[in-house]
NUSERO-960974 format. One record per residue (C-alpha): residue number from 0; residue in one letter; x, y, z. Coordinates in Angstrom, 3 decimals. Each point is the difference from the previous one (the first is absolute). Example, Ala and Ser with C-alpha at 12.3 -4.5 7.8 and 13.67 -1.06 7.14 Angstrom:
residues 2
site nr: 0	rest: a	c1: 12.300	c2: -4.500	c3: 7.800
site nr: 1	rest: s	c1: 1.370	c2: 3.440	c3: -0.660
END
This chain:
residues 244
site nr: 0	rest: x	c1: 118.250	c2: 100.597	c3: 163.092
site nr: 1	rest: x	c1: 0.709	c2: 1.887	c3: -3.272
site nr: 2	rest: x	c1: 0.127	c2: 3.793	c3: -0.064
site nr: 3	rest: x	c1: -2.544	c2: 2.159	c3: -1.828
site nr: 4	rest: x	c1: 2.138	c2: 3.131	c3: 0.398
site nr: 5	rest: x	c1: 3.780	c2: 0.249	c3: 0.243
site nr: 6	rest: x	c1: 1.421	c2: 3.397	c3: 0.967
site nr: 7	rest: x	c1: 3.767	c2: 0.034	c3: -0.490
site nr: 8	rest: x	c1: 2.219	c2: 2.895	c3: 1.159
site nr: 9	rest: x	c1: -2.449	c2: 2.605	c3: -1.283
site nr: 10	rest: x	c1: 1.051	c2: 3.642	c3: 0.188
site nr: 11	rest: x	c1: -1.803	c2: 3.013	c3: -1.460
site nr: 12	rest: x	c1: 1.473	c2: 3.461	c3: -0.387
site nr: 13	rest: x	c1: -1.921	c2: 3.188	c3: -0.708
site nr: 14	rest: x	c1: 1.270	c2: 3.494	c3: -0.734
site nr: 15	rest: x	c1: -1.154	c2: 2.735	c3: 2.345
site nr: 16	rest: x	c1: 0.206	c2: 3.254	c3: -1.966
site nr: 17	rest: x	c1: 0.754	c2: 3.194	c3: 1.911
site nr: 18	rest: x	c1: -0.410	c2: 2.395	c3: -2.901
site nr: 19	rest: x	c1: -1.300	c2: -0.047	c3: -3.548
site nr: 20	rest: x	c1: 1.270	c2: 2.595	c3: -2.445
site nr: 21	rest: x	c1: -2.610	c2: 1.894	c3: -1.990
site nr: 22	rest: x	c1: 2.101	c2: 0.979	c3: -3.005
site nr: 23	rest: x	c1: 2.565	c2: -1.583	c3: -2.294
site nr: 24	rest: x	c1: 2.535	c2: 2.651	c3: 1.026
site nr: 25	rest: x	c1: -0.323	c2: -0.972	c3: 3.680
site nr: 26	rest: x	c1: 0.431	c2: -3.649	c3: -0.887
site nr: 27	rest: x	c1: 3.158	c2: 0.684	c3: -2.023
site nr: 28	rest: x	c1: 1.526	c2: 2.277	c3: 2.641
site nr: 29	rest: x	c1: -0.668	c2: -2.523	c3: 2.749
site nr: 30	rest: x	c1: 0.626	c2: -3.113	c3: -2.090
site nr: 31	rest: x	c1: 2.768	c2: -1.378	c3: 2.228
site nr: 32	rest: x	c1: -1.753	c2: 0.774	c3: 3.284
site nr: 33	rest: x	c1: -2.062	c2: -2.846	c3: 1.476
site nr: 34	rest: x	c1: -3.626	c2: 0.962	c3: 0.526
site nr: 35	rest: x	c1: -1.033	c2: -3.171	c3: 1.777
site nr: 36	rest: x	c1: 1.068	c2: -2.497	c3: 2.605
site nr: 37	rest: x	c1: -0.307	c2: -3.761	c3: -0.165
site nr: 38	rest: x	c1: -2.638	c2: -1.532	c3: 2.262
site nr: 39	rest: x	c1: -0.073	c2: -3.757	c3: 0.555
site nr: 40	rest: x	c1: -3.590	c2: -1.068	c3: 0.659
site nr: 41	rest: x	c1: 1.095	c2: -3.644	c3: 0.253
site nr: 42	rest: x	c1: 3.404	c2: -1.500	c3: 0.833
site nr: 43	rest: x	c1: 0.936	c2: -3.665	c3: -0.420
site nr: 44	rest: x	c1: -3.464	c2: -1.383	c3: 0.743
site nr: 45	rest: x	c1: -0.100	c2: -3.800	c3: -0.112
site nr: 46	rest: x	c1: -2.752	c2: -2.417	c3: 1.010
site nr: 47	rest: x	c1: -2.375	c2: -2.479	c3: -1.601
site nr: 48	rest: x	c1: -3.703	c2: -0.712	c3: 0.296
site nr: 49	rest: x	c1: -1.070	c2: -3.634	c3: -0.051
site nr: 50	rest: x	c1: -2.880	c2: -1.217	c3: -2.124
site nr: 51	rest: x	c1: -3.260	c2: 0.559	c3: 1.881
site nr: 52	rest: x	c1: 1.567	c2: 2.235	c3: 2.662
site nr: 53	rest: x	c1: -1.454	c2: 3.350	c3: 1.131
site nr: 54	rest: x	c1: 2.745	c2: 2.480	c3: 0.865
site nr: 55	rest: x	c1: -0.296	c2: 3.570	c3: 1.270
site nr: 56	rest: x	c1: 2.476	c2: 2.731	c3: -0.840
site nr: 57	rest: x	c1: 0.020	c2: 2.422	c3: 2.919
site nr: 58	rest: x	c1: 1.890	c2: 3.173	c3: 0.917
site nr: 59	rest: x	c1: -0.518	c2: 3.717	c3: 0.269
site nr: 60	rest: x	c1: -0.795	c2: 2.340	c3: -2.881
site nr: 61	rest: x	c1: 2.807	c2: 0.313	c3: -2.515
site nr: 62	rest: x	c1: 1.748	c2: -3.230	c3: 0.964
site nr: 63	rest: x	c1: -0.281	c2: -1.636	c3: -3.443
site nr: 64	rest: x	c1: -3.052	c2: -2.269	c3: 0.326
site nr: 65	rest: x	c1: -1.998	c2: 1.380	c3: -2.932
site nr: 66	rest: x	c1: 3.129	c2: 0.309	c3: -2.146
site nr: 67	rest: x	c1: 0.719	c2: -3.677	c3: 0.578
site nr: 68	rest: x	c1: -3.532	c2: -1.007	c3: -1.032
site nr: 69	rest: x	c1: 0.217	c2: 2.148	c3: -3.135
site nr: 70	rest: x	c1: 3.220	c2: -1.762	c3: -0.980
site nr: 71	rest: x	c1: -1.606	c2: -3.401	c3: 0.668
site nr: 72	rest: x	c1: -2.947	c2: 1.027	c3: -2.196
site nr: 73	rest: x	c1: 2.295	c2: 1.037	c3: -2.849
site nr: 74	rest: x	c1: -1.051	c2: 3.653	c3: 0.198
site nr: 75	rest: x	c1: 3.500	c2: 1.084	c3: 0.977
site nr: 76	rest: x	c1: 3.461	c2: -1.456	c3: -0.596
site nr: 77	rest: x	c1: 2.527	c2: -0.519	c3: 2.773
site nr: 78	rest: x	c1: 3.314	c2: 1.833	c3: -0.180
site nr: 79	rest: x	c1: 1.686	c2: -3.197	c3: 1.171
site nr: 80	rest: x	c1: -1.183	c2: -3.548	c3: 0.637
site nr: 81	rest: x	c1: -3.126	c2: -1.751	c3: -1.233
site nr: 82	rest: x	c1: -3.456	c2: -1.258	c3: 0.949
site nr: 83	rest: x	c1: -1.255	c2: -3.215	c3: -1.582
site nr: 84	rest: x	c1: -3.708	c2: -0.900	c3: 0.227
site nr: 85	rest: x	c1: -1.529	c2: -3.321	c3: -1.027
site nr: 86	rest: x	c1: -3.631	c2: 0.013	c3: -1.075
site nr: 87	rest: x	c1: -2.625	c2: 2.519	c3: -1.107
site nr: 88	rest: x	c1: 0.221	c2: 3.117	c3: 2.112
site nr: 89	rest: x	c1: -2.650	c2: 2.537	c3: 1.019
site nr: 90	rest: x	c1: 1.329	c2: 3.251	c3: 1.442
site nr: 91	rest: x	c1: -2.499	c2: 1.979	c3: 2.084
site nr: 92	rest: x	c1: 2.312	c2: 2.968	c3: 0.374
site nr: 93	rest: x	c1: -1.880	c2: 2.837	c3: -1.629
site nr: 94	rest: x	c1: -3.574	c2: -1.030	c3: -0.602
site nr: 95	rest: x	c1: -1.189	c2: 0.725	c3: -3.522
site nr: 96	rest: x	c1: 3.475	c2: 0.977	c3: -1.230
site nr: 97	rest: x	c1: -0.787	c2: -1.650	c3: -3.341
site nr: 98	rest: x	c1: -3.371	c2: 1.719	c3: -0.411
site nr: 99	rest: x	c1: -0.653	c2: 2.598	c3: -2.696
site nr: 100	rest: x	c1: -2.244	c2: 2.797	c3: 1.290
site nr: 101	rest: x	c1: -1.772	c2: 0.511	c3: -3.331
site nr: 102	rest: x	c1: -0.995	c2: -3.650	c3: -0.354
site nr: 103	rest: x	c1: -3.032	c2: -1.560	c3: 1.660
site nr: 104	rest: x	c1: 0.128	c2: -2.407	c3: 2.903
site nr: 105	rest: x	c1: -0.780	c2: -2.844	c3: -2.405
site nr: 106	rest: x	c1: 2.822	c2: 0.997	c3: -2.371
site nr: 107	rest: x	c1: 2.432	c2: 0.448	c3: 2.860
site nr: 108	rest: x	c1: -0.687	c2: -3.490	c3: 1.331
site nr: 109	rest: x	c1: 1.225	c2: -1.389	c3: -3.321
site nr: 110	rest: x	c1: 2.891	c2: 2.469	c3: -0.257
site nr: 111	rest: x	c1: 1.230	c2: -0.486	c3: 3.564
site nr: 112	rest: x	c1: -0.557	c2: -3.752	c3: -0.118
site nr: 113	rest: x	c1: 2.036	c2: -0.331	c3: -3.183
site nr: 114	rest: x	c1: 2.823	c2: 2.015	c3: 1.586
site nr: 115	rest: x	c1: -0.060	c2: -2.493	c3: 2.869
site nr: 116	rest: x	c1: 0.375	c2: -2.901	c3: -2.417
site nr: 117	rest: x	c1: -3.535	c2: -1.282	c3: -0.662
site nr: 118	rest: x	c1: -1.290	c2: -0.862	c3: -3.467
site nr: 119	rest: x	c1: -3.329	c2: 1.336	c3: -1.233
site nr: 120	rest: x	c1: -1.502	c2: -3.474	c3: 0.409
site nr: 121	rest: x	c1: 1.148	c2: -0.145	c3: 3.635
site nr: 122	rest: x	c1: -1.370	c2: 3.505	c3: 0.618
site nr: 123	rest: x	c1: -3.344	c2: -0.963	c3: -1.563
site nr: 124	rest: x	c1: -0.195	c2: -2.895	c3: 2.477
site nr: 125	rest: x	c1: 0.934	c2: 2.152	c3: 3.003
site nr: 126	rest: x	c1: -1.885	c2: 3.158	c3: -1.000
site nr: 127	rest: x	c1: -3.176	c2: -0.619	c3: 2.021
site nr: 128	rest: x	c1: 1.981	c2: -0.906	c3: 3.126
site nr: 129	rest: x	c1: 2.116	c2: 3.147	c3: -0.320
site nr: 130	rest: x	c1: -3.056	c2: 2.216	c3: -0.371
site nr: 131	rest: x	c1: -1.807	c2: -1.690	c3: 2.889
site nr: 132	rest: x	c1: 2.987	c2: 0.432	c3: 2.313
site nr: 133	rest: x	c1: 0.467	c2: 3.659	c3: -0.975
site nr: 134	rest: x	c1: -3.734	c2: 0.787	c3: 0.396
site nr: 135	rest: x	c1: 0.020	c2: 2.444	c3: -2.930
site nr: 136	rest: x	c1: -2.649	c2: -1.622	c3: -2.228
site nr: 137	rest: x	c1: -1.977	c2: 3.233	c3: -0.491
site nr: 138	rest: x	c1: 3.081	c2: 1.947	c3: -1.052
site nr: 139	rest: x	c1: 1.761	c2: -2.513	c3: -2.254
site nr: 140	rest: x	c1: -0.532	c2: 2.043	c3: -3.159
site nr: 141	rest: x	c1: 1.027	c2: 3.336	c3: 1.529
site nr: 142	rest: x	c1: 3.497	c2: 1.387	c3: -0.400
site nr: 143	rest: x	c1: 2.033	c2: -0.791	c3: 3.108
site nr: 144	rest: x	c1: 1.082	c2: 3.640	c3: 0.325
site nr: 145	rest: x	c1: -3.521	c2: 0.556	c3: 1.326
site nr: 146	rest: x	c1: 0.349	c2: -2.752	c3: 2.627
site nr: 147	rest: x	c1: 0.374	c2: 0.784	c3: 3.662
site nr: 148	rest: x	c1: 3.259	c2: -0.998	c3: 1.679
site nr: 149	rest: x	c1: -1.791	c2: -2.938	c3: 1.621
site nr: 150	rest: x	c1: -1.375	c2: -1.281	c3: -3.311
site nr: 151	rest: x	c1: 3.407	c2: 0.350	c3: -1.643
site nr: 152	rest: x	c1: 1.589	c2: -1.885	c3: 2.858
site nr: 153	rest: x	c1: -2.537	c2: -2.825	c3: -0.036
site nr: 154	rest: x	c1: 0.304	c2: -0.537	c3: -3.737
site nr: 155	rest: x	c1: 3.811	c2: 0.054	c3: 0.063
site nr: 156	rest: x	c1: 0.155	c2: -2.466	c3: 2.886
site nr: 157	rest: x	c1: -2.576	c2: -2.266	c3: -1.649
site nr: 158	rest: x	c1: 1.934	c2: -0.215	c3: -3.271
site nr: 159	rest: x	c1: 3.385	c2: -0.534	c3: 1.667
site nr: 160	rest: x	c1: -1.234	c2: -2.785	c3: 2.274
site nr: 161	rest: x	c1: -1.853	c2: -1.890	c3: -2.734
site nr: 162	rest: x	c1: 3.039	c2: -0.622	c3: -2.226
site nr: 163	rest: x	c1: 0.621	c2: -3.293	c3: 1.830
site nr: 164	rest: x	c1: 3.375	c2: 1.136	c3: 1.375
site nr: 165	rest: x	c1: 2.507	c2: -2.315	c3: 1.637
site nr: 166	rest: x	c1: 1.707	c2: 2.960	c3: 1.679
site nr: 167	rest: x	c1: -1.767	c2: 3.056	c3: 1.448
site nr: 168	rest: x	c1: 1.811	c2: 3.198	c3: 0.973
site nr: 169	rest: x	c1: -2.084	c2: 2.299	c3: 2.212
site nr: 170	rest: x	c1: 1.067	c2: 3.534	c3: 0.995
site nr: 171	rest: x	c1: -2.349	c2: 1.720	c3: 2.477
site nr: 172	rest: x	c1: -2.943	c2: -0.646	c3: -2.320
site nr: 173	rest: x	c1: -2.089	c2: -1.498	c3: 2.791
site nr: 174	rest: x	c1: 0.207	c2: 3.278	c3: 1.937
site nr: 175	rest: x	c1: -2.061	c2: 1.783	c3: -2.666
site nr: 176	rest: x	c1: -3.758	c2: -0.018	c3: -0.431
site nr: 177	rest: x	c1: -2.883	c2: -0.435	c3: 2.388
site nr: 178	rest: x	c1: -0.056	c2: -2.635	c3: 2.723
site nr: 179	rest: x	c1: -2.253	c2: -2.339	c3: -1.928
site nr: 180	rest: x	c1: 2.291	c2: -0.004	c3: -2.999
site nr: 181	rest: x	c1: 3.077	c2: -0.465	c3: 2.196
site nr: 182	rest: x	c1: -1.553	c2: -3.124	c3: 1.499
site nr: 183	rest: x	c1: -0.847	c2: -1.258	c3: -3.467
site nr: 184	rest: x	c1: 3.617	c2: 0.504	c3: -1.073
site nr: 185	rest: x	c1: 1.292	c2: -1.756	c3: 3.104
site nr: 186	rest: x	c1: -2.206	c2: -2.995	c3: -0.612
site nr: 187	rest: x	c1: 1.293	c2: -0.141	c3: -3.562
site nr: 188	rest: x	c1: 3.562	c2: -0.021	c3: 1.359
site nr: 189	rest: x	c1: -0.902	c2: -2.754	c3: 2.477
site nr: 190	rest: x	c1: -1.470	c2: -2.080	c3: -2.798
site nr: 191	rest: x	c1: 3.308	c2: 0.358	c3: -1.867
site nr: 192	rest: x	c1: 1.799	c2: -1.213	c3: 3.117
site nr: 193	rest: x	c1: -2.272	c2: -3.033	c3: 0.265
site nr: 194	rest: x	c1: 0.758	c2: -0.778	c3: -3.652
site nr: 195	rest: x	c1: 3.742	c2: 0.054	c3: 0.747
site nr: 196	rest: x	c1: 0.901	c2: 3.122	c3: -1.948
site nr: 197	rest: x	c1: 3.000	c2: 2.139	c3: 0.837
site nr: 198	rest: x	c1: -0.644	c2: 3.468	c3: 1.455
site nr: 199	rest: x	c1: 2.378	c2: 2.851	c3: 0.810
site nr: 200	rest: x	c1: -1.759	c2: 2.595	c3: 2.078
site nr: 201	rest: x	c1: 0.931	c2: 3.604	c3: 0.914
site nr: 202	rest: x	c1: -2.039	c2: 1.699	c3: 2.693
site nr: 203	rest: x	c1: 0.449	c2: 2.240	c3: 3.028
site nr: 204	rest: x	c1: -2.867	c2: -1.833	c3: 1.691
site nr: 205	rest: x	c1: 2.029	c2: -2.303	c3: 2.256
site nr: 206	rest: x	c1: -3.064	c2: -1.722	c3: 1.458
site nr: 207	rest: x	c1: -1.116	c2: -0.911	c3: -3.501
site nr: 208	rest: x	c1: 3.483	c2: -1.291	c3: -0.830
site nr: 209	rest: x	c1: -0.045	c2: -2.264	c3: 3.053
site nr: 210	rest: x	c1: -3.352	c2: -1.391	c3: -1.166
site nr: 211	rest: x	c1: 1.003	c2: -0.499	c3: -3.636
site nr: 212	rest: x	c1: 3.731	c2: -0.711	c3: -0.085
site nr: 213	rest: x	c1: 2.098	c2: -2.841	c3: 1.353
site nr: 214	rest: x	c1: 3.234	c2: 1.860	c3: -0.650
site nr: 215	rest: x	c1: 1.247	c2: 3.594	c3: -0.082
site nr: 216	rest: x	c1: 3.053	c2: 1.651	c3: -1.533
site nr: 217	rest: x	c1: 1.008	c2: 3.278	c3: 1.659
site nr: 218	rest: x	c1: 1.659	c2: 2.647	c3: -2.173
site nr: 219	rest: x	c1: 1.918	c2: 2.927	c3: 1.463
site nr: 220	rest: x	c1: 2.022	c2: 2.464	c3: -2.085
site nr: 221	rest: x	c1: -0.612	c2: -2.273	c3: -2.967
site nr: 222	rest: x	c1: 1.566	c2: -3.065	c3: 1.610
site nr: 223	rest: x	c1: -1.441	c2: -3.175	c3: 1.514
site nr: 224	rest: x	c1: 0.535	c2: 0.274	c3: 3.763
site nr: 225	rest: x	c1: -2.291	c2: -2.860	c3: 1.089
site nr: 226	rest: x	c1: -1.655	c2: -2.969	c3: -1.688
site nr: 227	rest: x	c1: -2.058	c2: -2.599	c3: 1.861
site nr: 228	rest: x	c1: -3.349	c2: -0.787	c3: 1.538
site nr: 229	rest: x	c1: -2.315	c2: 3.018	c3: -0.098
site nr: 230	rest: x	c1: -0.671	c2: -0.338	c3: 3.735
site nr: 231	rest: x	c1: 3.752	c2: 0.426	c3: 0.632
site nr: 232	rest: x	c1: 0.882	c2: 2.658	c3: -2.588
site nr: 233	rest: x	c1: -2.900	c2: 2.365	c3: 0.741
site nr: 234	rest: x	c1: 1.146	c2: 0.641	c3: 3.611
site nr: 235	rest: x	c1: 3.458	c2: 0.885	c3: -1.338
site nr: 236	rest: x	c1: -1.595	c2: 2.485	c3: -2.402
site nr: 237	rest: x	c1: -2.014	c2: 1.529	c3: 2.834
site nr: 238	rest: x	c1: 3.197	c2: 0.341	c3: 2.036
site nr: 239	rest: x	c1: 1.610	c2: 1.924	c3: -2.864
site nr: 240	rest: x	c1: -3.045	c2: 2.283	c3: -0.152
site nr: 241	rest: x	c1: 0.093	c2: 0.760	c3: 3.720
site nr: 242	rest: x	c1: 1.265	c2: 3.514	c3: 0.825
site nr: 243	rest: x	c1: 3.500	c2: 0.286	c3: 1.452
END
């Protein structure tokens, strides 16, 4: 089966700054002194995701899961290695990241949709479905800066999941919002699975992962330490979490 996502020896380094100098004089005096240390969020991560597969990335906080999804989405570049994706991609990493607060909901649907790769004609065709899913009909012509968090979330999710993606990246999005909306999001994800789309899923909800994902990749200290059936990898993760 062909791969939708190929992750090849991906490493990502950040700089952790210990001190920032307030004046030019301080900077010149301390020019040769390092003010940061290198932190590797990811080290030599390699795996692939087959077409139509649903894979969970699991691990504790700060283990590199979100960084890896951001690289896959093209938001961030790896320090080393590469990620190749095949097909239109929808990244549900930071809902509404492409929204402009001073534009209306209607205007933001077209703005965000175009950023995700849809033409105006395609957005015209999908507009009613997006609005119906988001349940914001009464507020469409209000600026989104006046939206509640729930309304913002619903509209962002609706736009991102109506771009007809082949690959969906999901980072803890389903943990936000009220229970009714969470169930609506989950059903949308299940419909994508039934249609044979590829999903990479980050969540700390291990029960949900066992329901949704056939496979799990466990990251620890930025490295892959387990990769296999979710029912086998999750117990290993729980063992690592156990005290002592």
